[in-house]
C-alpha positions in Angstrom: 18.9 17.3 32.4 17.6 14.4 34.4 16.8 11.1 32.8 13.2 10.3 32.2 11.7 6.8 32.7 8.6 6.5 30.6 6.0 3.8 31.1 5.3 2.5 27.6 1.7 1.3 28.2 -1.9 2.3 28.8 -4.2 -0.5 29.7 -7.8 -0.8 31.1 -7.9 -0.3 34.9 -9.5 -3.7 35.4 -6.5 -5.5 34.0 -3.7 -6.5 36.4 -0.4 -4.8 35.5 2.5 -7.3 35.1 6.1 -6.6 36.2 7.9 -3.9 34.3 11.5 -3.8 33.0 13.5 -0.7 31.9 15.6 -0.2 28.8 17.7 2.9 28.1 17.0 4.4 24.7 19.6 7.2 25.1 21.5 9.1 27.7 18.4 11.1 28.8 15.6 8.7 28.1 14.6 5.2 29.4 11.5 3.3 28.7 9.8 0.8 30.9 7.8 -2.0 29.2 5.7 -4.7 30.7 7.1 -8.3 30.9 4.2 -10.0 29.3 3.4 -13.6 28.3 0.8 -15.1 26.0 -1.7 -16.0 28.6 -1.8 -12.4 30.0 -2.0 -10.8 26.5 -4.8 -13.1 25.5 -6.7 -12.2 28.7 -6.2 -8.5 27.9 -7.7 -9.1 24.4 -10.7 -11.0 25.9 -11.3 -8.0 28.3 -11.3 -5.6 25.4 -13.7 -7.9 23.4 -16.1 -8.1 26.3 -16.4 -4.3 26.3 -17.3 -4.1 22.6 -21.1 -4.2 23.3 -20.9 -1.1 25.4 -18.8 0.7 22.8 -21.3 -0.1 20.1 -24.1 1.7 22.0 -22.2 5.0 21.7 -22.9 7.4 18.9 -20.1 7.8 16.3 -20.5 11.5 16.3 -20.1 11.6 20.1 -17.0 9.6 19.8 -15.6 12.0 17.3 -16.3 14.9 19.7 -14.6 13.2 22.7 -11.6 12.0 20.7 -11.3 15.5 19.2 -11.3 17.1 22.7 -8.4 14.8 23.7 -6.6 15.5 20.4 -6.9 19.3 20.7 -5.0 19.3 23.9 -1.8 18.4 21.9 -2.2 21.7 20.0 -2.9 24.1 22.9 0.2 25.8 24.1 0.7 25.4 27.9 -1.5 22.3 28.1 0.3 19.7 30.2 -0.1 16.9 27.7 1.4 19.1 24.9 4.2 20.2 27.2 5.0 16.6 28.1 4.9 15.5 24.5 7.3 18.2 23.4 9.6 17.4 26.3 9.8 13.7 25.6 9.5 13.4 21.8 13.0 14.5 20.9 14.5 12.1 23.3 12.3 9.2 22.4 12.3 9.6 18.6 15.6 11.2 17.8 14.0 14.2 16.2 15.3 17.7 17.0 13.1 19.7 19.3 11.9 22.1 16.5 11.2 19.1 14.3 9.3 17.3 17.1 7.1 20.4 17.4 6.5 20.6 13.7 5.6 16.9 13.6 3.3 17.2 16.6 1.5 20.2 15.1 1.1 18.5 11.7 -0.2 15.2 13.1 -2.4 16.6 15.8 -4.2 18.9 13.4 -6.1 15.8 12.2 -7.0 14.8 15.8 -9.5 17.6 16.4 -13.3 17.3 16.3 -14.0 19.0 13.0 -11.4 17.0 11.1 -12.8 13.7 12.7 -16.4 14.6 11.9 -15.3 15.5 8.4 -13.6 12.1 8.1 -16.8 10.3 9.2 -18.8 12.2 6.7 -16.4 11.6 3.9 -16.2 7.9 4.5 -19.8 7.1 5.3 -21.9 10.1 4.1 -23.4 10.1 7.6 -22.1 8.8 10.9 -25.5 7.3 11.5 -24.4 4.4 9.3 -22.2 3.3 12.2 -25.1 3.6 14.7 -27.7 1.5 12.9 -29.4 0.9 9.5 -29.7 3.8 7.1 -31.1 3.9 3.6 -28.4 3.9 0.9 -28.4 2.6 -2.6 -32.0 1.4 -2.5 -31.7 -0.7 0.7 -31.1 -0.5 4.4 -27.4 -0.8 5.3 -25.1 -0.3 8.3 -21.4 -0.4 9.0 -20.1 -2.6 11.8 -16.7 -2.2 13.4 -14.5 -5.0 14.7 -15.0 -6.8 18.0 -11.2 -6.2 18.4 -8.9 -4.3 16.1 -5.2 -5.0 16.6 -3.0 -2.2 15.3 0.8 -2.9 14.9 2.6 0.3 14.0 6.2 1.0 13.2 8.1 3.6 15.1 9.6 5.6 12.3 7.1 8.5 12.4 5.7 9.7 15.8 1.9 10.2 15.8 1.0 7.4 13.4 0.0 5.3 16.4 -2.5 7.9 17.6 -4.0 8.2 14.2 -4.4 4.5 13.9 -6.2 4.1 17.3 -8.5 7.0 16.5 -9.5 5.4 13.2 -10.5 2.2 14.9 -12.3 3.9 17.8 -14.4 5.9 15.3 -15.6 2.6 14.0 -16.5 1.5 17.5 -13.8 -1.1 17.6 -12.0 -1.9 20.9 -8.4 -1.5 20.1 -5.0 -3.0 21.0 -2.2 -0.9 19.7 1.4 -2.0 19.6 3.4 1.1 18.7 7.0 1.0 17.5 9.7 2.1 19.8 10.0 5.6 18.3 6.2 6.2 18.5 5.4 5.1 22.1 5.1 8.5 23.7 2.2 10.0 21.8 -0.2 7.1 22.0 0.3 6.7 25.7 -0.1 10.4 26.4 -3.1 10.5 24.2 -4.8 7.7 26.2 -4.0 9.5 29.4 -5.7 12.6 28.0 -8.7 10.5 26.8 -9.0 8.9 30.3 -9.3 12.4 31.9 -12.2 13.2 29.5 -14.0 9.9 29.2 -12.7 7.0 31.3 -15.3 4.6 29.9 -14.1 5.1 26.4 -10.4 4.8 27.4 -11.3 1.4 28.9 -11.7 0.1 25.3 -8.1 0.7 24.4 -4.8 -0.9 25.3 -1.5 0.6 24.2 1.3 -1.8 24.8 4.9 -2.0 23.5 6.8 -5.2 23.2 9.9 -6.1 21.1 9.2 -7.0 17.5 9.6 -10.6 16.2 7.7 -12.1 19.2 5.6 -14.5 17.0 4.7 -16.8 19.8 3.4 -13.9 21.9 1.5 -12.3 19.0 -0.1 -15.4 17.5 -2.8 -15.8 20.2 -3.9 -12.2 20.2 -3.9 -12.0 16.5 -6.2 -15.0 16.4 -8.7 -13.1 18.7 -8.8 -10.0 16.5 -11.4 -9.4 13.9 -9.2 -7.0 12.0 -5.4 -6.6 12.1 -3.7 -3.5 10.7 0.0 -3.3 10.3 2.3 -0.5 9.3 6.0 -1.3 8.5 8.6 -2.6 6.1 7.8 -5.4 3.8 9.5 -8.1 5.9 7.7 -7.1 9.1 4.3 -6.9 7.4 4.9 -10.3 5.8 5.8 -11.8 9.2 2.5 -10.6 10.7 0.5 -11.7 7.7 1.9 -15.3 8.2 0.4 -15.3 11.7 -3.1 -14.3 10.8 -5.8 -16.8 10.0 -7.4 -16.5 6.6 -10.8 -15.7 8.2 -9.4 -12.4 9.6 -9.3 -9.2 7.7 -5.8 -7.9 7.2 -5.0 -4.2 6.3 -1.4 -3.7 5.4 0.6 -0.5 5.0 3.9 -1.9 3.8 7.0 -0.1 2.7 6.2 2.9 0.4 8.3 5.5 -1.4 7.4 9.0 -2.6 9.0 11.2 -5.2 8.5 14.6 -6.9 8.4 16.1 -10.3 9.2 19.7 -11.2 7.9 21.0 -14.5 9.3 23.9 -16.5 6.7 26.3 -15.3 8.3 26.2 -11.8 11.8 26.6 -13.2 11.8 30.4 -13.7 13.8 33.0 -11.8 10.6 34.1 -10.0 9.5 30.6 -8.8 12.5 28.4 -8.5 13.6 29.4 -5.0 10.1 28.9 -3.6 9.8 25.6 -5.3 13.2 24.5 -3.8 12.0 25.7 -0.3 8.8 23.7 -0.6 10.7 20.5 -1.6 13.3 21.0 1.1 10.6 21.2 3.8 8.9 18.0 2.4 12.3 16.2 2.5 13.1 17.6 6.0 9.9 16.8 7.8 10.2 13.5 9.7 13.9 13.6 8.7 12.7 11.8 5.6 11.5 8.8 7.6 7.9 9.0 6.4 6.4 7.2 3.5 5.3 10.6 2.2 8.9 11.9 2.2 10.2 12.4 -1.4 13.4 10.6 -2.1 14.0 11.5 -5.8 13.1 14.7 -7.6 12.6 14.5 -11.4 13.2 17.9 -13.0 12.2 18.9 -16.5 15.2 19.8 -18.6 13.4 22.3 -20.8 13.0 25.0 -18.1 14.9 28.3 -17.7 16.7 26.7 -14.8 18.5 23.5 -15.6 18.1 20.3 -13.5 21.7 20.6 -12.4 21.3 24.2 -11.3 18.1 23.2 -9.5 20.0 20.7 -7.5 22.1 23.7 -6.2 18.9 25.6 -5.3 17.6 22.6 -3.4 20.9 22.2 -1.6 20.8 25.9 -0.5 17.2 25.4 0.7 18.1 22.3 2.7 21.0 24.2 4.2 18.8 27.1 5.2 16.1 24.9 6.7 18.6 23.5 9.2 18.3 26.9 11.0 14.5 26.3 11.6 14.1 22.5 11.5 17.5 21.0 12.2 18.0 17.3 11.6 17.9 15.0 14.6 20.2 12.1 15.6 21.3 9.2 13.4 21.8 5.8 14.9 25.2 4.2 14.2 23.9 2.1 11.3 22.2 5.1 9.8 25.3 7.2 10.0 27.3 4.4 8.3 24.7 4.3 5.5 24.9 8.0 5.0 28.7 7.9 4.8 28.4 5.2 2.2 25.9 7.2 0.1 28.1 10.3 0.1 31.2 8.3 -0.6 29.6 6.5 -3.6 28.4 9.8 -5.1 31.8 11.4 -4.6 33.6 8.5 -6.3 31.3 8.7 -9.3 32.0 12.4 -9.6 35.8 11.8 -9.3 35.6 9.2 -12.0 34.1 11.7 -14.5 30.4 11.1 -14.0 28.3 14.1 -15.0 26.7 14.0 -11.6 27.5 15.9 -8.5 26.9 16.1 -4.7 26.1 18.7 -2.2 26.0 18.0 1.5 25.9 19.6 4.9 29.0 18.0 6.5 27.9 17.2 10.0 24.4 18.1 9.1 23.1 15.1 7.3 21.2 16.7 4.4 22.6 15.6 1.0 21.6 16.4 -2.6 22.9 14.2 -5.3 22.6 15.2 -9.0 22.4 11.9 -10.8 21.6 12.5 -14.5 22.3 8.9 -15.6 20.5 7.2 -12.7 23.7 5.5 -11.7 23.2 5.7 -8.0 20.7 3.6 -6.1 21.1 4.7 -2.5 19.7 4.4 0.9 17.8 7.6 1.6 18.7 7.8 5.2 18.3 11.1 6.9 17.7 13.9 4.4 19.2 12.4 1.2 17.5 13.3 -2.0 18.4 12.6 -5.6 17.8 15.0 -8.5 17.4 13.5 -12.0 16.6 15.3 -15.3 13.7 14.3 -17.5 12.8 15.6 -21.0 9.1 16.1 -19.9 6.8 15.1 -17.1 5.4 12.1 -19.0 8.9 10.5 -18.9 8.3 10.0 -15.2 6.1 7.0 -15.9 9.0 5.1 -17.4 11.3 6.0 -14.6 8.9 5.0 -11.8 7.5 1.8 -13.3 10.2 -0.5 -11.8 9.1 0.7 -8.3 5.3 0.6 -8.9 4.6 -1.9 -6.1 6.0 0.5 -3.6 4.9 3.9 -4.9 2.7 6.1 -2.8 2.9 9.9 -3.2 4.1 12.2 -5.9 4.8 15.9 -5.2 4.3 18.2 -8.2 5.2 21.8 -9.2 5.0 23.6 -12.5 3.3 20.8 -14.5 0.5 23.0 -15.6 -2.4 21.8 -17.8 -0.9 18.3 -18.3 -1.3 17.5 -14.6 -4.6 15.6 -14.8 -3.4 13.4 -17.6 -0.1 12.8 -15.8 -2.0 12.0 -12.5 -4.1 9.4 -14.3 -1.0 7.7 -15.7 0.7 7.8 -12.3 -2.4 6.3 -10.7 -2.4 3.4 -13.2 1.2 2.4 -12.2 0.4 2.5 -8.5 0.6 6.0 -7.2 -2.3 6.8 -4.8 -1.7 10.5 -4.1 -0.5 13.5 -6.1 -0.1 16.8 -4.2 1.7 20.1 -4.0 5.1 19.8 -2.3 3.9 22.1 0.4 1.1 19.7 1.3 3.1 16.5 0.9 4.2 15.8 4.5 0.7 15.9 6.1 -2.1 14.3 4.0 -5.7 15.3 4.9 -7.4 12.8 7.3 -9.7 11.5 4.5 -7.0 10.7 2.1 -7.1 7.3 0.4 -4.2 5.9 2.4 -2.2 3.7 0.0 -5.3 3.6 -2.2 -7.7 2.4 0.4 -10.1 4.0 2.8 -9.0 4.9 6.4 -12.3 3.9 8.0 -14.2 1.9 5.4 -11.4 -0.7 5.4 -12.0 -1.3 9.1 -15.7 -2.1 8.9 -18.0 -4.7 7.3 -21.3 -3.9 5.8 -24.7 -5.4 6.5 -27.4 -4.9 3.9 -31.1 -5.3 4.7 -32.7 -5.7 1.3 -36.3 -6.7 2.2 -38.4 -7.0 5.4 -41.2 -9.5 5.7 -44.3 -9.2 7.8 
């Protein structure tokens, strides 16, 4: 297979393209990025801002239609953009080819017109609120997007960058997207698809990769933005926050963790295997890199199937899923972390701990039964811990120490107590409770980390009275 050299940018045609440099990301994939400096990047931002007046004249519903046409190309078999994405994603992201296909299908399902129109309706009631004043709550009000939205996205999950730029374009905000290294391919291909459909709209977006930690480079462009959105670990989010003036709106999606709870109603001979399969898929999707990927599963001890036995069912399900969605590649640092996790669990078992471990050998799935919560581990790859609890309400005590980083909780077999449990989970920081089968791909209108995907990107103007 020949090596690909991928150009990691998509910028307006009126902007001069600087010199490009190549960097090998693997034996079959190299990426070219632009050699940029602050003056050029600031000029790019100014170009995008100048185009904001034209973008505001467009109807939000029309934008949803156009963006949806571009997004649908990544779902249509045989479409050149989908074909190219499926060819490049495994090499650029480290995902296996079947997993790359599953991720693309799951992410792109939210990029189509009906989903985007539904998102506008859910967020604003009517997309007309983005086009001018509408009557709401007894006065005239309208939503105004940013003059420039800068989106800085980590590269752990491919497709997040496209979702981010679609969100800001729906609010009529010119957008500068800096994707992470593992999520460069899809935003660039999406912008190429958009340019074929509507070149004028594509001129309002720049997708540009540069290495992280370039504070001198980033400070100027962040100062020009009206809104900055950042996805990443706590340290990277904090470093961006420190560069942003207090007058700018900052929307942060920092490090999050997700878990699961299995109640006794799902621990019967007729349901346990399906429950294990649903959890295994939730763990496997994204190779557990996503904030929605469950890291620990809390299993009620009063079911027909014991928590320890359930760990075995989950291991069998993870082993089976390797046939359909095999794990991808681990970097050296990740492989070393996985080796340490397995070694620590095996040492505890050898020392007489009541816990146990199952793993796939060269396949990096790992299930650790940890009844005494002895092991705090790095959940690299597909590592998942199983812990027993007396009843689902015990989950609150277990999760409270991590409340600042909680996001999603997968549930099965909780029954009539679910609503009460969900309220308690919400009060300690959880923002989403869902079936395990739906955990990997939230609906486009979900309250992302407790916020609103579009409303957080606009400011409101109220017209309360009109004089003669």
